[in-house]
N, C-alpha and C positions, 0 to 999 in steps of 0.2 A: 462370319468376322464379328467379332463384337463391336460395337457401335463404340464411336469417339468420343472420348471423356470430355463434357462441355468445358471449355476454356472459360476461367472469370473473367468481365472485360475488365478493361484497362479506368483506375478510381478518377486518373489525371490525367485527360486527353487532351485538354488544353496543353500542358507538356508533351505529355508527346507528340504534338502535332509542331511544337516550336524546334523540339531537338530534330525532329526528321531532318526540316528547312533547314538546319545548319547543317546535316549530315549530306543533302544534297550542294548544298553550299562549296563544302571542302571537298568535295567528288570532283565540282566543275571546275576545282584552281588544281585539279590533281594534290590537294593537300593529303595525303593517305592518313598523317600521324591523327591530324584533327576529326577527321572523318573515322575512323577506329575509336575514338576516345566517345566520338558523340553516340555511335554507334550502341557503344558498350552503356551509355547511360539511357542510351531508347529504348535496349531491350531489357535493362533491371525497370523503368517503368512501365513500361506495358506490361509486365507481369502483375507488377504492386497493385491490386485490386482497389484497397480501401483512401480515397481521398485525403491528400493533405492543404493544410490549411494555408502554411506559408512555404516557400522555395526554400527556406532555412531546413525544415524537417526532411526531405531527401537529405541528408548527410547520411542517413540509414542506409539507401542502398548503395549497390556495388557499383562501380565505378563514377559517383557523384561527390566530388569537392568542392572546398573553397571559394575556386575561383567558377566551376561552372553553378553552381549557386547564387554566384551576387550577378551572373548572366542572365538565369532563370527572372532572379528577383528584379532586373531590368527591364525585363520582356514585361515582365506582370504589372509593373508601376504605368510601365505605355500600354498595356491593354485595359486597365483600371482606370485611365484619364480619359481616352479614346471612349471609351464604353459607359463614364460615369459611374462608377461604382467605387466601392470604397475598399482600400486599400487593405488586405487582410492582418492584424496586428503581427508584427516578426517577435517570434520567441526569445526570451529570455537568454542569453548568452550559460549562464550555469544550467538553463534545461540542456541546450545542445549540446553543451558538452559533454554531462550527464548521459545524454543519449548515445553519444560518438563512446565514449568509456562503457555501455552494459554491452552495445553489439560488439566491440571489439571483445569481449571477452566470453561474449556467445561463442560454443565452439560452433564447427560446422558437420550439418550432419552427415551423417556418417551411413555408407548402403549398407544395408544387410546381408548382401548376399558378397564376400569376397571367397578367394583360392583359400584352400587349406593349406595347413603350413606344418611341417613336422613338429611331433608332440616335443615338446622341452621335459625335461627331468621336475617332474613337481616339488617345489622348496618352501619349505614354512617361511613364511614374511614374518621376518623380525620388527617388533613390536617400537614403534620409534621414539623416542623418548629425547627432548629437546636440552643441548648444552649447558650447563652450569653458566649462567649471567647472559648467555645469548639473546636475542633479538626473540622468539620464541617460547625462550623459557620465561622472559619477563612478561608476554604479552600475556600468558596462560597464568603464569601466579596473579595479574593484574586482576584478569577475569574472574580467576576462582575468591580472591579474595573480596569482590564486590559481589560473586556469586552469595558466597557463603557467610557472609558478616555482616553483608550491610543490603540484605533482600533487594541488591537489583540485578538482577541477571543478563543486562547488556548495555553493552558502555558506547559513547561517537567514537569515532579515532583519536578527536580532539583526547577526551576525559581521559581513552587508555592511554597514550603517549605520558599526557602529563604523571597517570598514577603509575605504567611501566618502568618509566627510567631509571627509578632506585633499584631497581633490580638488574638493572643492566651495564654492563661497561662499555659499549658503544653508544652513538646516541641516534634518536628516533630521527632526529630533521638535518643531522649536518654528516654526507661521506666521507667516510675515513679518510685518511691520506693515499692508502694503497685501493679504494675503492670508490672509483667515479665517476659513479652514481648509484652506489644501493647501500641504501641505511639500514639500520635494527629492523623499522616499517618493514622491509622488503619479506623479513620473513613472515608476515602473514602470508601471505600466500600457499606457502609449504602448511599452514596450518590448515588453510582450508582446504586443498588437498588433499587431507588426510583425513579428513571428517572430523578435527580437534575440535574447530570454529566452526559456526553459521554467521551469514549475516543476513538481515532483514530492513524494511520499511527504507524511505528517502525522510530527511538522513541516512544513510548504513548505521544500522545498531550492529554491535558484535556483541556475540554470546558461545559460551563453551557448551557443546550437546554432549553426550551424555560419557562419550568413549574418552572426549577433551575433559570431563569432571574426573574422569577417574586417573587419568595418565597426572594429571592438575593435583591432585591430593595424594599421589604415589610420588611425587616430587617433593614437596611437603614433607610429609613423612621421614622421606630420608635424608634432606638438609637438617632436618628436627634430631634423628636418631646420630645422625654426624657433629652437631652440638654448634648449628650454623640458624642464627634468630633471623627469621625471615618477617613476621608478622608483630615485631614489639609490644602494640597492646590490645592483640588478640589472642585465646588459647584456643588450640587449634581440637582439644578435646571435647571443647564447648559447642557445639558447630550450631548447635539449635538454640543459645542465646544470640540476639540481634543487640548491635550495635543503641538502637535508636527504643525505646518505647514507646509504643502505639498509646495515642492520650484515650479519655471515651470519649464514646460518641456526646454529642449536644448539640441536637440539632432545633433547638428553640429557638423563635425567631421575635424581634424586636419590633414591634408594631410602630415604632414614630421612624417615620423617613429619613429624619437629619443624621446621617451616618457619615462617620470621619471616613479619609482614605486608610483600611486597617489591612497593609500588606499582608501582615502575617495568616488569618483571617481570609483571605483572599476576597471579599465581599468588595465590590468597587463600589464608592460614596455617592451619594446623592441627594440633594437635596429641593427642598417642596418647592423655591423659588426657582429652579435651573432645569425645572419640565419646559419650562419655551424660552427656550436660548438666548433668543434675540429677538429684536424687529428692524434691525438695522439690513436693509434687504441690500443692500448695496454690499455688504460683506459675505452675507453667507445669501447662497440661492436660495431658491423658496423651496427648491427640490431639495437639497441639503434640507431644510428647514421640517419639513414634513417627515421626511425618513429622520432625521435626528430624537423629536418628539415622540415619535410611532412607538421606536425600538428604545425609548429610556422608559417611557409607560411602561409599554409588553416587561421590560427584564424587572419593572419593580415587580408586575403584577407576577409572576412568574419566579422570584426570590420567595415572595410571602406564601406561596402554597408551597412549593420542594421545602423550604424549612423544617414542616412540620410534620417531615417524615421518618420512621423509628424502625431504620436498618434492622434484619433478621442476622445474627449472628450465630455463624458455627464456630465452635472451640478446636484448635489441633485436637489430633486424633478419635473427636466424633464420625469422619465422615471416611469414604473410602472412595479413591477416581474410578471410574469405569469410563471404558470407548462403545462409542453408541455408533452404531455401523447405521446407514440409510439402508432398507431392508433391499431398495432397487439397485443398490452396487451389487455389478455381477461383470463375467466372465466371458466373454466372445456369449454372453444372452444363451449360456449352455450350463453352468455350474451355478447356479443363484449361490450354492453355501462353501464356494472356494476359499474369497477371504474370510468369512466367518471361520469356517475349519483350518485354516491356516493359523487365522491370529490365538486360537484356542491352544493349537498344540503347540504354538509356543507362548503356549503359559498367561495368556491374558485374559481376563476376565473381562466380557463382554455385553453386552445388548444390543440386539435386532429391532429396528421397528422404523416408523414411517417419518422421515425429517423433513418438515416444511421446508429446512433453504440447509444445503451444505451436502457433504457424504460423509463428514465425519466430526464429530465433536469430543467432547469431554466433559462430562458430570459429576460432581463431589456427592457421592450419597451416603447419606444416616446412616448407620451401625444399627441395626437391632430396631428397625421404624419398622412399625404394620403401614404407613400411607405410604410407603415407598419414596420417601423426600427425597428431590432432586434439584441441584441449585448446577445452571450450564456455564462452565467456566470461559475461560476467555482467551479461548482456542477453538477453529473451526479451520476445515480442509475439506476444499472444493478437487475433488478428481475426476483430470481428463485425460483420456488416451489423444497422442497427437487426429486422429482421423477425428473424433470427436469436434477438438477446439476450434479444426477447419472447417467443421458443417456448424459448429453455433456463430464462429465468423461471419461465414456466408450470410445465415437466416437472423442474425441481429440477438442473437440469445447471449452472446459473450458480452455483449455491451448491458444487456436488461438484469444480467447475475449480478455481474459487478456493482451497478447500482445498489442490486436487493441486500448485496454483503456490506455496503457500502453504509447503507441503512440499519444496518442487524443489531447495532450497537458493542459488536464482539470488537476490543480490541486489534487480536491479531487472530490476521487473515492470512491463508495459503495454498496457495495454486498449486498443486501434486499433477506434475505435467509427465504421463507416460508415453516411450517412445514408441511408437507404434504403427503400419504400413506408413513408411514412411516413402514409400510409392506415389500415396494418394499425395501425402503432403509436399510433394518437390513439383509436380504436377501443379500445386495449388498456388506455389509461389513462396520458397525457404524467407526471403525477404519481408513477406506481409508476415509469416510466424513469429517471426524475430521480434518484428515492429511490435506486434501484440504483446511477447511475452516481454519486452521491454516499457511497455506503457502501462503495462501492470504494478511491474516495479514502481516504476518514474512517478508517475503518473498519477498512478493509485494510491501507491505505498505500500502492494499488499508483498507478503515473503513467496517467492517463484522457488519449488525443486525439483529437478528435472531425475529422473527415475528412467533404465532403460526398460524392465520386466514389470509385470504383475510385482511380482516376485521381492522383486527391488524395493515396490512401494511399500509390501506390507514390510519390511524389517524396517524399513524409515516409520510408520505405525507402529511399530512394538516399540521404537527408540523413544517417537514422542512419548509414548504412554509413559515410559519408564523415568520419563526425565521430567516429568510433569508431578510423577505421584514424589519423585524425590521436591519436585520444586515448594507442592503445597504441603506437605506432611507436618509441616512446623508453621502452616499459617492459618489466621483465624480469616475465616470466609464471610464477607458481609453482602446482602443480600436485601434487593426491593423488596420490599412487600408485596404482593399480586395485586394488590386491589388502590397501588399509587401508581400501578402503571396504564398508560395509553398509547395507544400510538401517534396521538397526536404531539403528545409529550414526552415522549419516551427522551430521546435525544438529549431535550434540551435538559433533561432531569441527569440525566449519566455525567453530562457538562456540568453542572452546578454542585453537584456532589462532588465533585473530581479536584474543581477550584478550590472545592471547600478542604477539600480531608487531601490533600498531595497524598498523601501513602498508601493507597486503599484502593484498590478495585472493586467496584459494586457491581455485582453478577442480578441474574433473574432465576425463576423456578425453571422449569424446565418446559411445564403448562403454560406459563407467560411465552418463554421463548417461540414456543409452537403459533401461539397465538398472534405474535407482534408478526410472525414470520410467514403466516399462511396468505398461501394465493387469493384464496376463496371469498378471504375475505375485503372489503368496500375499502382501497384508497383513503387517505385522508384527502383532502383537497389541498393540501400543500405539497404531498408527495406527487397528486397528478399534473398539478402545477410545474412540478421540477420537472417531470418529463416531458411536459409540453414545453419547456426550454429549450431542453436536452436535443430535441429536432432542429434547435438551428444548428450550422454546421458551423463548431468553434467552439461551440457554450459546454463544458465539460458540468458533467457532475456538481464536481464542488463551486464552481462559477455558477453554476442555477442556485444550488444552494443559498447562495450570500446573498443572491437577490432575494430568495424568497426569505431570508431573514427580516428583509426590510419590508418587503412588498409581498404578505406573505399571501393572498390571492390576484387572481386577472386584476379585478376590481381596484385592489386598492394600487395597481401597476399603473392602469388606467389613469382613476384620477391626479395621481400623479403627471401624469404625462397632458393631464386636462391644464392644471394648475400653473403648468408655466405660459409666460408668452409667446417666445418667439421658436422658430424652429431651431435652432443650434441650441438653445440653451435646452430642449426635447431629447434633441441627438446625443448631446451628453450626459446626461441625467445621469446613467449608470455607471461613467466612467471613475476606476477606483472605489467601486462597491467593496470588491472585497481587500480594502486595505492596502497602504505600500510596502509591508511585511512580507506578505506571503503574495510571490508573484505568480507562482500557478493559480490561485483566487482572483488573482486581481483583473480587473476586467478594463480592457483601453479605450484608444476615441473610437476605431473603426469596429468593433463587437459592440458597442453601445450603441452607434450610430445604428448598425443592420438588426439588432433587438428594436430598437425604436419603428423601423423602418415596417418589419413582418408583422407589429402588432398594432400598425397602426394605416394600413393597409386592405383595400376591399381583396385584393387577389394575390395570393401566397405568390412571391418571386423566387 
């Protein structure tokens, strides 16, 4: 008899204990309805191995709704008061709502074993073409115009509705008289299901897929042949012509620090007299004063060093797009050449080599170059089978990997999740997997793509490669010189260039990419400090990065704590470090106090 598989421990024993108590109370008074409500919630919590920071996050579990969340929240508050512990910070309503919506959209895992059914007569599926001036028609035209003529291949919902309304007879905001709930925007679900549009990031941005681009182009050409004017200011026969001409790069720096606030250049103004902001300790706390002067001086020195850079330029038509496959990507560890051979059979030009980070990337390679010059494009894929995702969550690799990807400097990070060995997944816990995938999209801002098998994953790689070839064929590529790149300054450098040149993406060479993301290289002090901070429950990579922007080393953090007079000021020193504009980066009072207590205690609590 095979040994029983070890069941992962419950990540929230307190919640489990309270739910069990409420179950027994309901049973004692013969309240069967309440008993089964608590039991369903109890079973969900028991199977979930990842700790929650706040009861509101349990909304992702089956059997837990707003009423039960409020009860758990009251119980936790009572527990914290009795044990003199800080009450965890409640996530904002937008985050909770987004988590709920993402979970609702995830399909339930289906069993791979099912009864065989009678074979139906094969039929050739009919290509879906949206009806003229329908919601789907308008959405695709708006995305097509944005992608082909304005060099912005993705749009937010607000941008898309604003642009699409002119091509649609129905309203995107208000239901019509005979449609009680549906607006023209409801057609987006059809486009996503047909794989004409995909969405990624947070906030969500929408783009046309390769098949969607073909259908949209066909729609425009059909309309043109019928004498209909769709884009009055754009010539469809000149797709290479862009609406906005790119400016020449000029990265000279003015040594004088007395800048004005120039909104067009994106450079923030600073005057020498403003370095030390105030001596009025009654208006601004000492901790605030320290970090204001430190960050201001730091930003000036960075601006001086960054703006001397002369980027490398590759003109359109001088390079080709190549898919790079990690040589450790295998199918069941039996056929190392399976993915490579299948991609080549489908007509892709690929290269197989060791990648320091990611399973698939794309590079631009110079034509007729003896030195094999390559620039890494702004897309990376991390492929995981479902059983590998489970094991990486258990041993902590999943969190570590997401941290490394977020520090890579690549803008479009894609997790390609492949259904495999769903029996093991079910034993681990479906809710835990759903939570991991949802947090990857909502909190990390990565795009997540689900496929049913390895062959579907290969088809996705083919579509992505063809789309990137189309995207970059008429673009100039800009690359940061290798000599200007260091791990310590890389992310700040990219952010600075993006602020100044908003219409350009700056890439790096393949050699620099490998060097930046090598595990064998020593971590910078800043990266090590971020990893230290992330061991504190509730402190994400984004929040840790915000702290390190102001206090780059533990020494800076300790000095700031020591500079303050009383205990309360120290506990609140890190409040609102991330600013109030981006809530997921913001640090509340409870978390601020927790960081202070951990970093100032002799024994880890």
